[in-house]
Rosetta silent file (secondary structure, phi, psi, omega in degrees, C-alpha in Angstrom):
SEQUENCE: MEAPEIHNPHARHGGGLPRWLELVVVVSALVTSVSSIVIAVHNGRVMERLVEANSIPYMQGGFSDMTPEGKEVLSLDLLNRGVGPAHEESLRVKVGNSYVKSLSGLISASLGPEQAVNAHEVLHSMWNRVPTRFIPGGQSQFVFRIAKTAENSKYWDLLQKNAFVRWDVEYCYCSVFQECWQVNGVWHEPEHVKQCRRDESREFIP
SCORE:     score description
SCORE:     0.000 S_00000001
   1 L     0.000  122.676 -176.318   81.872  133.822 -162.249 S_00000001
   2 L   -82.748  140.937  171.356   82.451  130.431 -160.679 S_00000001
   3 L   -67.507  149.084  173.022   80.071  129.027 -158.138 S_00000001
   4 L   -63.811  135.522  176.236   81.436  128.177 -154.602 S_00000001
   5 L   -76.876  132.597 -176.532   82.494  124.707 -154.145 S_00000001
   6 L  -116.137  136.989 -171.892   80.418  122.787 -151.574 S_00000001
   7 L  -107.119  120.522  178.806   81.830  119.768 -149.791 S_00000001
   8 L   -79.211  136.199  174.687   79.259  117.199 -148.747 S_00000001
   9 L   -58.219  142.735 -177.451   80.085  115.619 -145.081 S_00000001
  10 L   -81.640  138.674  175.559   81.767  112.326 -145.292 S_00000001
  11 L   -75.296  156.662 -178.526   79.991  109.355 -143.893 S_00000001
  12 L   -68.961  142.047  179.988   81.650  107.438 -141.006 S_00000001
  13 L  -111.049  161.902  178.236   83.671  104.460 -142.200 S_00000001
  14 L    75.718   14.759  176.118   84.190  101.174 -140.735 S_00000001
  15 L    59.374   42.974  174.745   80.854  100.836 -139.045 S_00000001
  16 L   -71.047  159.673 -177.625   81.850  102.997 -135.896 S_00000001
  17 L   -66.816  139.769  177.760   79.589  103.519 -132.831 S_00000001
  18 L   -65.201  156.472 -167.684   77.473  106.730 -132.836 S_00000001
  19 H   -66.968  -39.396 -179.940   78.933  109.399 -130.598 S_00000001
  20 H   -64.129  -28.960 -179.237   76.217  109.166 -127.979 S_00000001
  21 H   -74.638  -35.174 -179.185   76.730  105.471 -127.701 S_00000001
  22 H   -64.446  -38.339 -174.123   80.433  105.958 -127.379 S_00000001
  23 H   -70.615  -39.766 -177.337   79.729  108.406 -124.499 S_00000001
  24 H   -63.994  -41.812 -173.642   77.336  105.727 -122.730 S_00000001
  25 H   -64.278  -35.011 -177.707   80.166  103.235 -122.943 S_00000001
  26 H   -73.568  -46.888 -178.796   82.744  105.602 -121.482 S_00000001
  27 H   -61.827  -39.785  177.729   80.425  106.692 -118.657 S_00000001
  28 H   -62.833  -41.190  179.373   79.541  103.006 -117.915 S_00000001
  29 H   -69.411  -35.483 -179.768   83.090  102.066 -117.634 S_00000001
  30 H   -66.443  -45.527  171.543   83.862  104.942 -115.425 S_00000001
  31 H   -53.550  -43.797  177.454   80.837  103.996 -113.107 S_00000001
  32 H   -62.205  -47.872  178.533   82.075  100.394 -113.027 S_00000001
  33 H   -57.109  -51.259  179.087   85.691  101.466 -112.059 S_00000001
  34 H   -63.669  -42.633 -174.939   84.317  103.757 -109.246 S_00000001
  35 H   -61.652  -39.086 -178.051   81.888  101.124 -108.079 S_00000001
  36 H   -67.272  -40.796 -178.132   84.723   98.474 -107.851 S_00000001
  37 H   -58.579  -51.164 -170.194   86.869  100.985 -105.899 S_00000001
  38 H   -69.341  -31.287  178.337   84.072  101.718 -103.448 S_00000001
  39 H   -68.493  -38.807  178.269   83.226   97.821 -103.072 S_00000001
  40 H   -65.165  -43.432 -178.523   86.953   97.137 -102.440 S_00000001
  41 H   -63.285  -49.914 -174.813   87.226   99.830  -99.791 S_00000001
  42 H   -61.914  -43.410 -179.503   83.954   98.669  -98.088 S_00000001
  43 H   -65.209  -33.193  178.070   85.118   94.943  -98.182 S_00000001
  44 H   -57.685  -48.495 -168.863   88.450   96.057  -96.668 S_00000001
  45 H   -69.200  -32.495  179.999   86.666   97.828  -93.849 S_00000001
  46 H   -72.355  -46.022  177.318   84.502   94.787  -93.293 S_00000001
  47 H   -58.414  -38.266 -177.720   87.448   92.396  -93.185 S_00000001
  48 H   -68.561  -39.521  171.840   89.287   94.772  -90.798 S_00000001
  49 H   -62.629  -45.204  175.225   86.240   94.808  -88.530 S_00000001
  50 H   -54.171  -48.081  179.671   85.962   90.995  -88.756 S_00000001
  51 H   -58.599  -41.612 -174.567   89.578   90.607  -87.714 S_00000001
  52 H   -65.714  -44.241 -178.259   89.038   93.017  -84.828 S_00000001
  53 H   -60.157  -35.684 -179.154   85.903   91.065  -83.854 S_00000001
  54 L   -84.254    4.083  179.046   87.825   87.762  -83.908 S_00000001
  55 L  -114.907    3.541 -174.984   90.457   89.458  -81.715 S_00000001
  56 L   -77.331  126.437  179.190   88.318   90.800  -78.879 S_00000001
  57 L   -95.190  165.849  166.796   89.179   89.480  -75.430 S_00000001
  58 L  -143.883  102.324 -167.014   86.805   89.335  -72.465 S_00000001
  59 E  -102.559  145.408  179.736   88.414   88.950  -69.249 S_00000001
  60 E  -134.042  137.571  178.168   86.883   88.053  -65.865 S_00000001
  61 E  -127.798  135.821 -177.185   88.653   88.088  -62.625 S_00000001
  62 E  -171.708  172.041 -174.100   87.536   86.657  -59.295 S_00000001
  63 E  -102.544  148.267 -173.752   88.222   84.701  -56.176 S_00000001
  64 E  -137.987  150.356  177.625   87.557   80.958  -55.862 S_00000001
  65 L  -120.049   14.305  177.663   87.693   78.455  -52.875 S_00000001
  66 L  -156.801  149.776 -177.429   87.663   75.304  -54.817 S_00000001
  67 L   -94.306  159.556  176.626   89.422   73.754  -57.902 S_00000001
  68 L   -60.367  -13.567 -178.715   87.419   72.028  -60.709 S_00000001
  69 L   -96.160    2.319  172.373   88.727   68.779  -59.281 S_00000001
  70 L    90.225   11.436  171.839   87.084   69.630  -55.912 S_00000001
  71 L   -86.484  146.226 -178.940   90.123   70.563  -53.794 S_00000001
  72 L   -77.281  101.659 -179.890   89.888   73.375  -51.376 S_00000001
  73 E  -136.386  115.151  178.089   92.120   75.870  -52.778 S_00000001
  74 E   -84.298  128.484 -174.288   91.549   79.757  -52.261 S_00000001
  75 E  -148.528  160.447  165.172   92.706   81.592  -55.233 S_00000001
  76 E  -116.893  118.701 -174.889   92.566   84.670  -57.460 S_00000001
  77 E  -124.257  149.198  174.454   92.353   83.877  -61.130 S_00000001
  78 E  -115.626  122.532 -176.300   91.995   85.787  -64.399 S_00000001
  79 E  -110.780  131.538  178.841   90.009   84.044  -67.104 S_00000001
  80 E  -106.348  107.455  175.049   89.800   85.282  -70.648 S_00000001
  81 L   -93.765   13.274 -176.783   86.466   84.124  -72.202 S_00000001
  82 L   -91.971 -174.502 -177.316   86.898   86.144  -75.408 S_00000001
  83 L   -88.709  -33.734 -172.922   88.275   84.940  -78.768 S_00000001
  84 L  -103.888  165.838 -178.884   91.451   87.150  -78.821 S_00000001
  85 L   -75.088  154.092 -172.618   94.285   87.381  -76.341 S_00000001
  86 E  -117.798  125.467  163.146   94.103   89.794  -73.375 S_00000001
  87 E   -97.775  106.463  175.422   97.071   91.850  -72.118 S_00000001
  88 E   -79.423  120.798 -165.360   96.341   92.530  -68.530 S_00000001
  89 E  -113.861  -15.210 -179.865   98.229   95.858  -67.783 S_00000001
  90 E  -147.846  133.157  171.971   96.865   96.745  -64.326 S_00000001
  91 E  -145.102  131.518 -179.509   95.597   94.745  -61.340 S_00000001
  92 E  -132.040  145.359 -178.910   94.493   95.961  -57.953 S_00000001
  93 E  -123.450  147.092 -172.656   92.996   94.038  -54.944 S_00000001
  94 E  -124.103  143.157  160.499   90.848   95.668  -52.178 S_00000001
  95 E  -115.875  100.081 -176.019   90.135   94.461  -48.611 S_00000001
  96 L    69.278 -122.499 -174.293   86.999   96.373  -47.699 S_00000001
  97 L  -107.496   17.486 -172.442   87.776   99.889  -48.954 S_00000001
  98 E  -118.263  133.471  171.377   91.590   99.689  -48.783 S_00000001
  99 E   -80.257  134.576  170.292   93.911   98.609  -51.528 S_00000001
 100 E  -111.750  151.411 -168.172   96.634   96.014  -50.695 S_00000001
 101 L  -108.772   -7.368 -176.256   99.702   95.581  -52.685 S_00000001
 102 L  -148.215  164.339  175.059  100.836   92.034  -51.829 S_00000001
 103 H   -65.680  -37.454  176.636   99.468   88.637  -50.573 S_00000001
 104 H   -57.814  -46.181 -178.946  101.122   89.369  -47.274 S_00000001
 105 H   -69.186  -32.480  176.661   99.233   92.687  -47.070 S_00000001
 106 H   -65.163  -42.490  173.879   96.023   90.863  -48.095 S_00000001
 107 H   -62.886  -41.831  178.935   96.396   88.356  -45.287 S_00000001
 108 H   -59.890  -49.406 -177.727   97.316   91.062  -42.756 S_00000001
 109 H   -68.929  -24.904  179.210   94.413   93.154  -43.756 S_00000001
 110 H   -87.318  -38.114 -176.850   91.946   90.217  -43.537 S_00000001
 111 H  -110.922    3.329 -170.932   93.044   88.580  -40.304 S_00000001
 112 H    79.441  152.036 -179.593   94.754   91.417  -38.454 S_00000001
 113 H   -58.661  -30.763 -175.685   98.529   91.704  -37.729 S_00000001
 114 H   -74.014  -55.103 -173.882   98.574   89.441  -34.758 S_00000001
 115 H   -71.499  -24.923 -176.681   96.971   86.425  -36.415 S_00000001
 116 H   -68.058  -29.642  175.306   98.681   87.184  -39.700 S_00000001
 117 H   -56.401  -57.346  178.720  102.123   86.445  -38.115 S_00000001
 118 H   -66.588  -31.705 -170.555  101.001   82.812  -37.310 S_00000001
 119 H   -71.530  -43.371  176.144   99.073   82.415  -40.457 S_00000001
 120 H   -51.959  -27.080 -177.952  102.186   83.168  -42.677 S_00000001
 121 H   -68.809  -38.126 -166.738  103.957   80.322  -40.971 S_00000001
 122 H  -115.360   -6.863  176.883  101.427   77.736  -42.057 S_00000001
 123 L   -88.950   92.871  173.166   99.686   79.207  -45.267 S_00000001
 124 L   -79.971   98.165 -167.760  101.849   77.698  -47.953 S_00000001
 125 E   -98.111  156.210  171.347  101.096   79.884  -50.880 S_00000001
 126 E  -124.903  143.810 -173.413  101.871   79.915  -54.507 S_00000001
 127 E  -143.376  154.956  172.032  101.851   83.203  -56.472 S_00000001
 128 L  -117.095  107.509 -177.662  102.613   84.539  -59.989 S_00000001
 129 L   -86.165   10.095  176.725  104.493   87.840  -59.489 S_00000001
 130 L   -61.005  146.379  179.985  104.695   89.093  -62.959 S_00000001
 131 L   -66.783  -41.627  177.781  103.647   92.804  -63.290 S_00000001
 132 L  -134.033  163.196 -172.768  101.405   92.128  -66.282 S_00000001
 133 E  -133.709  138.440  174.585   99.978   89.082  -67.872 S_00000001
 134 E  -111.685  118.143 -171.609   99.206   87.998  -71.483 S_00000001
 135 E  -115.551  109.363  179.853   96.282   85.572  -71.521 S_00000001
 136 L   -66.499  165.334 -179.469   95.222   83.878  -74.730 S_00000001
 137 L   -51.667  121.329  169.946   91.573   83.442  -75.701 S_00000001
 138 L    89.558    3.701  177.678   89.814   80.664  -73.682 S_00000001
 139 L  -120.186  178.730 -172.336   92.636   80.402  -71.179 S_00000001
 140 E  -141.797  164.683  169.894   93.296   81.601  -67.572 S_00000001
 141 E  -142.892  143.257  177.120   96.221   82.475  -65.252 S_00000001
 142 E   -86.684  148.407  171.018   96.374   82.338  -61.486 S_00000001
 143 E   -97.141  -57.654  168.347   97.545   85.308  -59.334 S_00000001
 144 E  -146.563  169.013  179.381   97.849   83.339  -56.196 S_00000001
 145 E  -145.973  137.431  171.976   96.559   80.064  -54.617 S_00000001
 146 E  -125.345  100.895 -179.943   96.373   78.976  -51.039 S_00000001
 147 E   -74.081  142.227  174.591   95.647   75.215  -50.508 S_00000001
 148 L   -83.155  134.472  177.350   93.794   74.112  -47.399 S_00000001
 149 L  -135.651  174.029  179.397   95.578   71.751  -45.164 S_00000001
 150 L   -71.233  -23.341 -179.801   95.034   70.265  -41.667 S_00000001
 151 L   -79.812  -32.192 -177.061   97.661   72.507  -40.411 S_00000001
 152 L  -105.993    8.353 -164.177   96.393   75.786  -41.795 S_00000001
 153 H   -67.577  -24.272  179.284   92.618   75.163  -41.860 S_00000001
 154 H   -63.920  -49.752 -176.606   91.938   77.645  -39.027 S_00000001
 155 H   -75.110  -28.069  174.202   93.444   80.547  -40.934 S_00000001
 156 H   -65.879  -40.759  177.354   92.248   79.312  -44.274 S_00000001
 157 H   -66.274  -39.412 -178.515   88.633   79.252  -43.083 S_00000001
 158 H   -64.820  -43.725 -179.756   89.056   82.918  -41.900 S_00000001
 159 H   -66.918  -35.409 -176.873   90.416   83.955  -45.274 S_00000001
 160 H   -69.833  -43.955 -178.178   87.580   82.081  -47.161 S_00000001
 161 H   -64.345  -38.643  173.589   85.020   83.962  -45.210 S_00000001
 162 H   -63.170  -39.595 -176.162   86.735   87.301  -46.085 S_00000001
 163 H   -44.156  -45.649 -174.295   87.024   86.301  -49.686 S_00000001
 164 L  -104.096    6.610  173.889   83.503   86.639  -50.617 S_00000001
 165 L  -112.667  -40.692 -159.958   82.594   89.426  -48.286 S_00000001
 166 L  -119.359  -18.284 -170.021   85.380   91.853  -48.052 S_00000001
 167 E   -93.583  146.456  176.595   87.839   91.133  -51.022 S_00000001
 168 E  -150.592  155.261 -178.257   87.515   92.724  -54.484 S_00000001
 169 E  -134.316  140.505  177.890   89.567   93.118  -57.574 S_00000001
 170 E  -112.404  143.549  174.667   90.054   95.789  -60.183 S_00000001
 171 E  -156.569  164.111 -179.994   91.906   95.204  -63.421 S_00000001
 172 E  -137.436  140.508 -174.375   92.489   96.753  -66.893 S_00000001
 173 E  -146.212  166.668 -172.466   93.410   94.823  -70.119 S_00000001
 174 E  -132.396  156.464  164.753   93.953   95.562  -73.826 S_00000001
 175 L   -94.735  174.873 -179.117   93.590   93.584  -77.111 S_00000001
 176 L   -58.794  -24.647  176.548   96.203   93.193  -79.734 S_00000001
 177 L   -97.058   18.514  176.265   94.726   96.334  -81.464 S_00000001
 178 L    58.450   29.844  171.591   95.105   98.288  -78.263 S_00000001
 179 L   -97.729  134.881 -165.006   91.478   98.605  -77.482 S_00000001
 180 E  -123.711  156.500  177.024   91.404   98.604  -73.673 S_00000001
 181 E  -139.325  139.011  174.372   88.697   97.806  -70.911 S_00000001
 182 E  -114.073  140.296  175.173   88.648   98.549  -67.208 S_00000001
 183 E  -124.413  125.166 -171.662   86.782   96.473  -64.799 S_00000001
 184 E  -107.800   51.952 -173.224   86.082   97.971  -61.387 S_00000001
 185 L   141.852  152.496  179.090   84.940   95.035  -59.387 S_00000001
 186 L   -59.139  -39.993 -177.882   84.136   91.394  -59.486 S_00000001
 187 L   -88.145   15.439 -176.257   80.520   92.034  -60.250 S_00000001
 188 L  -100.543  156.209  168.848   81.205   94.797  -62.856 S_00000001
 189 L   -92.104  162.785  172.171   81.262   94.572  -66.643 S_00000001
 190 L   -57.788  139.462  175.980   84.134   95.771  -68.719 S_00000001
 191 E  -121.573  130.415 -177.752   84.071   99.543  -69.588 S_00000001
 192 E   -72.490  136.362  177.191   85.869  100.637  -72.691 S_00000001
 193 E  -127.174  161.122  173.732   88.752  103.051  -72.000 S_00000001
 194 L   -68.189  -35.999  169.753   91.317  104.783  -74.129 S_00000001
 195 L  -157.997  167.190  176.354   94.217  103.041  -72.337 S_00000001
 196 L   -92.577  145.833 -176.298   95.015  101.404  -69.310 S_00000001
 197 L  -122.119  121.618  177.602   96.871  103.446  -66.551 S_00000001
 198 L   -84.386  144.711  171.842   99.010  101.736  -63.831 S_00000001
 199 L  -122.961   90.184 -174.606   99.104  103.305  -60.476 S_00000001
 200 L   -52.021  -26.354 -178.639  102.163  101.713  -58.787 S_00000001
 201 L   -76.696   -5.546  177.291  101.099  102.834  -55.337 S_00000001
 202 L  -133.513    2.490  179.796   98.160  100.500  -55.612 S_00000001
 203 L   -65.023  139.063 -170.544   99.156   97.791  -58.002 S_00000001
 204 L  -100.619  118.947  176.661   98.855   94.200  -56.620 S_00000001
 205 L  -128.692   99.937 -170.400  101.942   92.005  -57.070 S_00000001
 206 L   -62.206    0.000    0.000  101.546   88.984  -54.820 S_00000001
């Protein structure tokens, strides 16, 4: 009776790595790949936030009675102190508690209808009648300007007194990424809103 043939296990040839070490190499490569993807996604989000941060506008609106050169000019200006452009989508002006829709309405509400008739004849105004405005970072746009002259000084002085007591301005603007802010008065800070909403019954177009 023949004895059963027994085969001895063959030794690994060619100096191959032990199985546990191969597993370690595979796991390490997998961890490295996953880590690279996570880092790439994180860096992408950081860059996106950085681009958005470098595109945020900060708009201020208000009334002035003098130019930087020292000339007496009554004006309403919008200044973008942010780094990104601002798209002004809504602008409203109030005299007291009432909204006015035009420069003519502003003058009438400030001086009264009788004086306003004579004032319109001598107040030589400049205005920007576009319904919305796109203002680059660090720049400004005027809405209206009324220069003081010897002829109109009486009415100009009356308007100037009203400007810093009864006049107020509200506006809404957005960034290029459609992030929007509403400002509800000269002394108010911008409040983040989902979108700007125009109310044509109250929009100011000088």
